[in-house]
C-alpha positions as CSV (number, residue, x, y, z in Angstrom):
1,M,-38.7,-19.8,21.5
2,K,-39.1,-21.4,18.1
3,P,-36.3,-20.8,15.5
4,G,-38.9,-19.5,13.0
5,K,-40.1,-16.8,15.4
6,I,-36.6,-15.8,16.3
7,M,-35.8,-15.4,12.6
8,A,-39.0,-13.3,12.1
9,E,-38.0,-11.0,15.0
10,M,-34.4,-10.8,13.7
11,K,-35.7,-9.9,10.2
12,V,-37.8,-7.0,11.6
13,L,-35.0,-5.7,13.8
14,L,-32.5,-6.0,11.0
15,W,-34.9,-4.1,8.7
16,K,-35.1,-1.4,11.4
17,E,-31.3,-1.1,11.7
18,L,-30.7,-1.1,7.9
19,T,-33.5,1.5,7.5
20,D,-31.8,3.7,10.1
21,L,-28.5,3.2,8.3
22,K,-30.1,4.1,5.0
23,R,-31.3,7.3,6.5
24,D,-27.9,8.2,7.9
25,K,-26.5,9.8,4.8
26,K,-23.4,11.0,6.5
27,T,-22.4,7.5,7.7
28,L,-23.1,6.1,4.2
29,F,-21.1,8.8,2.6
30,T,-18.0,8.4,4.8
31,S,-18.2,4.6,4.7
32,I,-18.6,4.1,1.0
33,L,-17.7,7.2,-1.1
34,L,-14.7,8.3,0.9
35,P,-12.7,4.9,0.7
36,L,-13.7,4.6,-3.0
37,L,-12.7,8.2,-3.9
38,M,-9.9,9.1,-1.4
39,L,-7.1,6.9,-2.6
40,P,-7.6,7.7,-6.3
41,L,-8.0,11.4,-5.4
42,M,-4.8,11.2,-3.3
43,G,-2.9,9.7,-6.2
44,F,-4.2,12.2,-8.7
45,I,-3.6,15.2,-6.5
46,G,-0.2,14.0,-5.4
47,F,0.9,13.5,-9.0
48,A,-0.6,16.8,-10.2
49,L,1.1,18.7,-7.4
50,A,4.4,17.0,-8.0
51,Q,4.2,18.0,-11.7
52,E,3.7,21.6,-10.7
53,Q,6.8,21.8,-8.4
54,I,9.5,24.0,-9.8
55,I,12.9,22.2,-9.7
56,N,15.9,24.3,-10.7
57,V,19.0,22.5,-11.9
58,A,22.4,24.0,-12.6
59,V,24.8,22.3,-15.0
60,V,28.4,23.3,-14.8
61,D,31.0,22.2,-17.4
62,L,34.5,22.9,-16.0
63,D,36.2,20.8,-18.6
64,H,35.2,22.4,-21.9
65,A,37.4,19.9,-23.7
66,T,37.4,17.2,-26.4
67,A,39.8,14.2,-26.0
68,H,40.9,11.6,-28.5
69,N,42.6,8.3,-27.7
70,R,44.7,7.4,-30.8
71,L,45.3,3.9,-29.7
72,L,41.6,3.1,-29.3
73,N,40.5,5.7,-31.9
74,I,37.8,7.0,-29.5
75,T,36.8,10.7,-29.2
76,F,34.8,12.1,-26.3
77,S,33.6,15.6,-25.6
78,S,32.3,17.1,-22.3
79,G,30.1,19.4,-24.4
80,W,28.5,16.3,-25.9
81,L,27.6,15.0,-22.5
82,L,26.4,18.5,-21.4
83,G,24.1,18.7,-24.4
84,N,22.5,15.4,-23.7
85,I,22.0,16.2,-20.0
86,T,20.3,19.5,-20.8
87,Y,18.2,17.9,-23.5
88,Y,16.8,15.3,-21.1
89,L,16.3,17.9,-18.4
90,A,14.2,20.0,-20.7
91,K,12.3,16.9,-22.0
92,Y,11.2,16.0,-18.5
93,G,10.2,19.5,-17.6
94,Y,13.0,20.6,-15.3
95,N,14.3,24.2,-15.3
96,Y,18.1,24.2,-15.9
97,T,20.8,26.8,-16.1
98,V,24.3,26.3,-17.6
99,S,27.0,27.9,-15.6
100,N,30.8,28.1,-15.6
101,S,31.1,28.3,-11.8
102,T,30.2,25.9,-9.0
103,S,29.4,28.8,-6.7
104,I,26.0,28.8,-8.3
105,I,25.0,26.2,-5.7
106,K,24.9,29.0,-3.1
107,N,21.9,30.4,-4.9
108,P,18.9,29.4,-2.7
109,S,16.8,28.9,-5.8
110,I,19.1,26.1,-7.2
111,D,17.9,22.7,-6.0
112,L,20.6,20.5,-7.6
113,M,23.9,21.1,-9.4
114,I,25.6,18.8,-11.8
115,V,29.4,19.3,-12.3
116,I,31.5,18.0,-15.1
117,P,35.0,18.3,-13.6
118,R,38.2,19.3,-15.4
119,G,39.9,16.4,-17.2
120,F,36.6,14.6,-17.7
121,A,36.9,14.0,-21.4
122,E,40.6,12.9,-21.1
123,N,39.7,10.5,-18.3
124,A,36.7,9.2,-20.1
125,T,38.8,8.1,-23.1
126,S,41.7,6.8,-20.9
127,L,42.6,3.2,-20.2
128,T,44.0,4.0,-16.8
129,H,41.7,6.7,-15.3
130,V,38.0,7.0,-14.5
131,A,35.9,10.0,-15.3
132,R,33.3,11.1,-12.8
133,I,30.3,13.4,-12.5
134,E,29.7,15.3,-9.3
135,I,26.1,16.0,-8.1
136,Y,25.3,18.4,-5.3
137,R,21.7,18.1,-4.0
138,K,20.0,20.4,-1.5
139,A,18.9,18.6,1.6
140,G,15.3,18.3,2.6
141,L,13.9,18.3,-0.9
142,Q,12.3,15.0,-2.1
143,T,11.8,16.1,-5.7
144,T,15.6,16.4,-6.3
145,G,15.8,12.7,-5.9
146,R,14.0,12.2,-9.2
147,V,16.4,14.6,-11.0
148,E,19.3,12.7,-9.5
149,G,17.9,9.4,-10.7
150,L,17.5,10.9,-14.2
151,I,21.1,12.1,-14.3
152,Y,22.4,8.7,-13.1
153,S,20.4,7.0,-15.8
154,I,21.9,9.3,-18.5
155,V,25.4,8.9,-17.2
156,N,25.2,5.2,-16.8
157,W,23.9,4.7,-20.3
158,F,26.7,6.8,-21.8
159,S,29.2,5.0,-19.6
160,D,27.9,1.7,-20.8
161,Q,28.3,2.7,-24.4
162,L,31.8,4.1,-23.9
163,S,32.8,0.9,-22.1
164,K,31.6,-1.2,-25.1
165,E,33.6,0.9,-27.5
166,K,36.8,0.5,-25.4
167,I,36.4,-3.2,-25.1
168,M,35.8,-3.8,-28.8
169,A,38.7,-1.5,-29.7
170,L,41.0,-3.5,-27.4
171,A,39.7,-6.7,-28.9
172,R,40.5,-5.5,-32.4
173,L,44.0,-4.4,-31.4
174,A,44.6,-7.9,-29.8
175,G,43.3,-9.6,-32.9
176,V,41.0,-11.8,-30.8
177,N,37.4,-12.8,-31.4
178,A,35.4,-11.6,-28.4
179,T,32.0,-10.3,-27.5
180,I,31.1,-7.5,-25.1
181,E,29.1,-9.8,-22.7
182,A,31.9,-12.4,-22.5
183,L,34.4,-9.8,-21.5
184,R,32.3,-7.5,-19.3
185,N,29.9,-10.0,-17.7
186,P,31.5,-13.5,-17.8
187,I,29.1,-14.7,-15.1
188,I,25.5,-13.7,-15.1
189,Y,22.5,-14.9,-13.1
190,T,18.8,-15.1,-13.8
191,T,15.8,-15.2,-11.4
192,T,12.6,-17.0,-12.3
193,I,9.6,-16.4,-10.1
194,V,7.7,-19.6,-9.6
195,S,4.5,-20.5,-7.7
196,I,4.2,-22.8,-4.7
197,S,4.0,-25.8,-7.1
198,G,7.2,-24.7,-8.9
199,S,5.6,-23.5,-12.2
200,P,6.7,-20.1,-13.5
201,V,4.4,-17.2,-12.8
202,N,3.8,-14.1,-14.9
203,T,3.9,-10.4,-14.0
204,A,0.2,-10.3,-13.3
205,F,0.7,-12.9,-10.5
206,Q,3.4,-10.8,-8.9
207,I,1.2,-7.6,-9.1
208,R,-1.7,-9.5,-7.4
209,V,0.7,-10.5,-4.6
210,T,1.6,-6.9,-4.1
211,I,-2.1,-5.8,-4.2
212,S,-2.9,-8.5,-1.6
213,R,-0.6,-6.9,0.9
214,F,-2.3,-3.5,0.5
215,L,-5.7,-5.3,0.8
216,V,-4.6,-6.6,4.2
217,L,-3.6,-3.1,5.2
218,A,-7.0,-1.8,3.9
219,L,-8.6,-4.0,6.6
220,S,-7.4,-1.3,9.1
221,F,-9.8,1.2,7.7
222,V,-13.0,-0.9,7.7
223,V,-13.3,-1.9,11.3
224,T,-13.7,1.7,12.6
225,P,-17.0,2.5,10.7
226,A,-18.6,-0.7,11.9
227,A,-17.4,-0.2,15.5
228,S,-18.7,3.4,15.5
229,Y,-22.1,2.2,14.3
230,V,-22.4,-0.5,17.0
231,I,-21.4,2.1,19.7
232,D,-24.1,4.5,18.4
233,G,-26.6,1.7,18.1
234,I,-26.2,0.5,21.7
235,I,-24.9,3.5,23.8
236,G,-26.5,6.0,21.5
237,E,-30.0,4.4,21.7
238,R,-29.6,4.1,25.4
239,E,-28.8,7.8,25.8
240,R,-31.6,8.8,23.5
241,K,-33.9,6.6,25.7
242,T,-35.0,4.5,22.7
243,M,-33.3,1.3,24.0
244,E,-36.1,1.0,26.7
245,L,-38.7,1.1,23.9
246,L,-37.0,-1.8,22.1
247,L,-36.6,-3.8,25.2
248,S,-40.2,-3.3,26.1
249,H,-41.2,-5.5,23.2
250,P,-41.4,-9.3,23.6
251,V,-38.0,-9.7,21.9
252,K,-34.9,-11.1,23.5
253,P,-32.1,-8.5,24.2
254,S,-29.7,-10.9,22.4
255,T,-31.8,-10.7,19.3
256,I,-31.6,-6.9,19.4
257,I,-27.8,-6.9,19.9
258,N,-27.3,-9.5,17.1
259,A,-29.4,-7.4,14.7
260,K,-27.2,-4.4,15.4
261,V,-24.0,-6.4,15.0
262,I,-25.1,-7.8,11.7
263,A,-26.1,-4.4,10.4
264,A,-22.7,-3.0,11.5
265,T,-20.9,-5.8,9.9
266,I,-22.8,-5.3,6.6
267,L,-21.8,-1.6,6.7
268,G,-18.2,-2.7,7.3
269,L,-18.4,-5.1,4.4
270,I,-19.6,-2.4,2.1
271,T,-16.8,-0.2,3.3
272,A,-14.3,-3.0,2.6
273,I,-15.5,-3.5,-0.9
274,A,-15.4,0.2,-1.6
275,D,-11.9,0.4,-0.1
276,A,-10.6,-2.5,-2.2
277,F,-11.9,-0.9,-5.4
278,G,-10.5,2.5,-4.4
279,L,-7.1,0.8,-3.9
280,L,-7.2,-0.9,-7.3
281,I,-8.2,2.4,-9.0
282,Y,-5.3,4.1,-7.2
283,I,-2.9,1.5,-8.4
284,S,-4.2,1.8,-12.0
285,L,-4.0,5.6,-12.0
286,S,-0.5,5.4,-10.6
287,A,0.5,3.0,-13.4
288,I,-0.9,5.3,-16.0
289,T,0.4,8.6,-14.7
290,Y,3.9,7.3,-14.1
291,G,4.1,5.5,-17.4
292,S,4.0,2.0,-16.1
293,Q,3.0,-0.8,-18.4
294,A,1.3,-2.7,-15.6
295,P,-2.3,-3.5,-16.5
296,F,-5.2,-2.8,-14.3
297,L,-5.6,-6.3,-12.9
298,V,-8.7,-7.2,-11.0
299,D,-8.8,-10.7,-9.5
300,P,-12.4,-11.3,-8.6
301,W,-11.6,-14.3,-6.4
302,L,-9.0,-12.3,-4.5
303,L,-11.6,-9.6,-3.9
304,L,-14.1,-12.2,-2.8
305,V,-11.7,-13.6,-0.3
306,H,-10.9,-10.1,0.9
307,S,-14.6,-9.3,1.3
308,I,-15.3,-12.5,3.2
309,T,-12.2,-11.9,5.4
310,A,-13.3,-8.3,6.0
311,F,-16.8,-9.5,7.0
312,F,-15.5,-11.8,9.7
313,T,-12.7,-9.5,10.8
314,I,-15.3,-6.8,11.5
315,L,-17.6,-9.3,13.2
316,V,-14.8,-10.6,15.5
317,T,-13.8,-7.0,16.3
318,V,-17.3,-6.1,17.3
319,A,-17.7,-9.4,19.1
320,I,-14.5,-8.8,21.2
321,S,-15.6,-5.3,22.1
322,L,-19.3,-6.0,22.7
323,P,-19.0,-7.3,26.3
324,F,-17.3,-4.0,27.2
325,I,-19.6,-1.7,25.2
326,T,-22.8,-3.1,26.7
327,R,-21.4,-2.5,30.2
328,T,-19.9,1.0,29.7
329,K,-21.5,4.2,31.0
330,G,-21.2,6.3,27.8
331,I,-20.1,6.7,24.3
332,R,-16.7,8.1,25.3
333,S,-15.8,5.0,27.4
334,A,-17.1,2.7,24.7
335,S,-15.0,4.5,22.0
336,N,-11.9,4.2,24.2
337,I,-12.4,0.5,24.5
338,M,-13.0,0.1,20.8
339,S,-9.9,2.2,20.0
340,I,-7.7,-0.3,21.9
341,V,-9.1,-3.2,20.0
342,T,-8.9,-1.5,16.6
343,M,-5.4,-0.3,17.4
344,M,-4.2,-3.9,17.9
345,A,-5.7,-4.8,14.6
346,V,-4.0,-1.9,12.8
347,V,-0.6,-2.9,14.3
348,F,-0.9,-6.4,12.9
349,F,-2.3,-5.3,9.5
350,F,0.5,-2.8,9.1
351,T,3.2,-5.4,9.8
352,A,1.7,-7.6,7.0
353,L,3.1,-5.2,4.5
354,F,6.6,-6.6,5.0
355,V,6.2,-9.8,7.0
356,D,5.2,-13.2,5.5
357,Y,3.3,-14.5,8.5
358,M,3.2,-18.0,7.0
359,R,7.0,-18.2,7.1
360,L,7.3,-17.3,10.7
361,P,8.8,-20.1,12.9
362,T,6.3,-22.3,14.7
363,Y,7.3,-21.1,18.1
364,I,6.4,-17.6,17.1
365,L,3.4,-18.2,14.9
366,A,1.6,-20.8,17.2
367,P,1.1,-18.3,20.1
368,L,-0.1,-15.7,17.5
369,Y,-2.9,-18.0,16.4
370,V,-4.9,-16.9,19.4
371,I,-5.1,-13.4,17.9
372,P,-7.9,-13.3,15.3
373,Y,-6.3,-10.7,13.2
374,V,-3.4,-13.0,12.4
375,H,-5.9,-15.3,10.8
376,S,-7.3,-12.3,8.8
377,I,-3.7,-11.7,7.4
378,L,-3.0,-15.4,6.8
379,A,-6.4,-15.9,4.9
380,I,-5.3,-13.4,2.3
381,Q,-1.6,-14.2,2.2
382,T,-2.1,-18.0,1.9
383,Y,-4.8,-17.6,-0.8
384,V,-2.8,-15.3,-3.1
385,I,0.1,-17.8,-3.3
386,G,-2.1,-20.8,-3.9
387,Y,-3.0,-22.2,-0.5
388,S,-6.7,-22.0,-0.9
389,F,-7.6,-24.7,1.7
390,Q,-5.4,-23.0,4.3
391,A,-7.1,-19.7,3.5
392,F,-10.5,-21.4,4.0
393,L,-9.3,-22.7,7.4
394,H,-8.2,-19.3,8.6
395,I,-11.6,-17.7,7.5
396,L,-13.4,-20.6,9.3
397,F,-11.4,-19.8,12.5
398,L,-12.5,-16.2,12.2
399,A,-16.1,-17.3,11.7
400,I,-16.2,-19.7,14.6
401,T,-14.3,-17.3,16.9
402,S,-16.6,-14.3,16.2
403,T,-19.7,-16.4,16.4
404,A,-18.7,-18.0,19.7
405,I,-17.7,-14.7,21.3
406,L,-21.0,-13.1,20.1
407,Y,-23.0,-16.1,21.4
408,L,-21.4,-15.9,24.9
409,T,-21.8,-12.1,25.0
410,T,-25.5,-12.2,24.1
411,K,-26.1,-15.0,26.6
412,T,-24.5,-13.1,29.4
413,L,-26.2,-9.7,28.6
414,N,-27.2,-7.7,31.7
415,T,-30.4,-6.0,30.7
416,E,-30.2,-3.6,33.6
417,K,-26.7,-2.4,32.6
418,L,-27.8,-2.2,29.0
419,L,-30.5,0.3,30.1
420,M,-28.5,2.3,32.6
421,S,-26.2,4.9,31.4
422,K,-24.9,5.9,34.8
């Protein structure tokens, strides 16, 4: 058959598949709008609900004292610390109660208790003792962790200021010329994040690296819609008795299958793009709601690489499953087979959150090269750090592998099994 005629038939069949997809509003909704809206919606609802949680904090001052160190000429009051703690608790919207007894922690409505022990002011101004704050937090409550973090920040700041006053007072008594940093931190270290070539990178680069890891994970959610569409397109048409009508036309079965696979891959690609933008919107909303100064960074080239990788990841997933789908008896069997393939993909994509695949030793990475999903991961991971050529090679592997499997599958199609559902 001439290539021109094959392309003409493919165009007609692809138009049919895309028309069916366009009419299937439910599939389009779940494949496009849900990924685009769900992550931002989850972030917004999660933050809104977290803000509405009632957190009750008890602050207990058992010291009620003011201490003065004559040698250092430093005065410290437990009431001063109590006032600052309650000020910041109120500022951040936490309910607080000031009590004189630690037994208040037995009250079920109290989520966290802060205790300023006896002798706190005396120890805080001492040169031989250390003052401490005691925190009692109810188990099983995540929100109390934020309160504890706030209290630690307050106490650490005041501890830092008091430490500076003590050091400078001692330096004046000794009659020496000294600085706070030279006495407290005689050795410091700095970390500079650099690119593969060794040049310093900015915060935007680091944010893009983090986003890339979530983009890899997002691949987990784009293979399923495409797989479901292929299953319905083959098994569904067979059970609806429309596959016989298609095969009755002078068109090769392989052309029919290829049209369905391409349509499914296009659907998956659209889902991947929607999912990527949903993720970026979620990160942006999180930065805004939690007061982060991180900008809403969109790297169009990273999104392009993600989209191309998603396209061939979906194609290879469908290609791997196709020999089994075309030979199964029903939708349930086909779905079970597809679930096994997609589960393997999810496992690898999830590990990419905390594994740098490019840094795995050769004896581990080399055998993993036979798994297409490893190349999906490496395509994004290598690109984002500057290895564009390596990313291209991994995408090329996905393209060749998916095309080769698809070609072999269509060449070995059994028309009888494609028609028979039992």
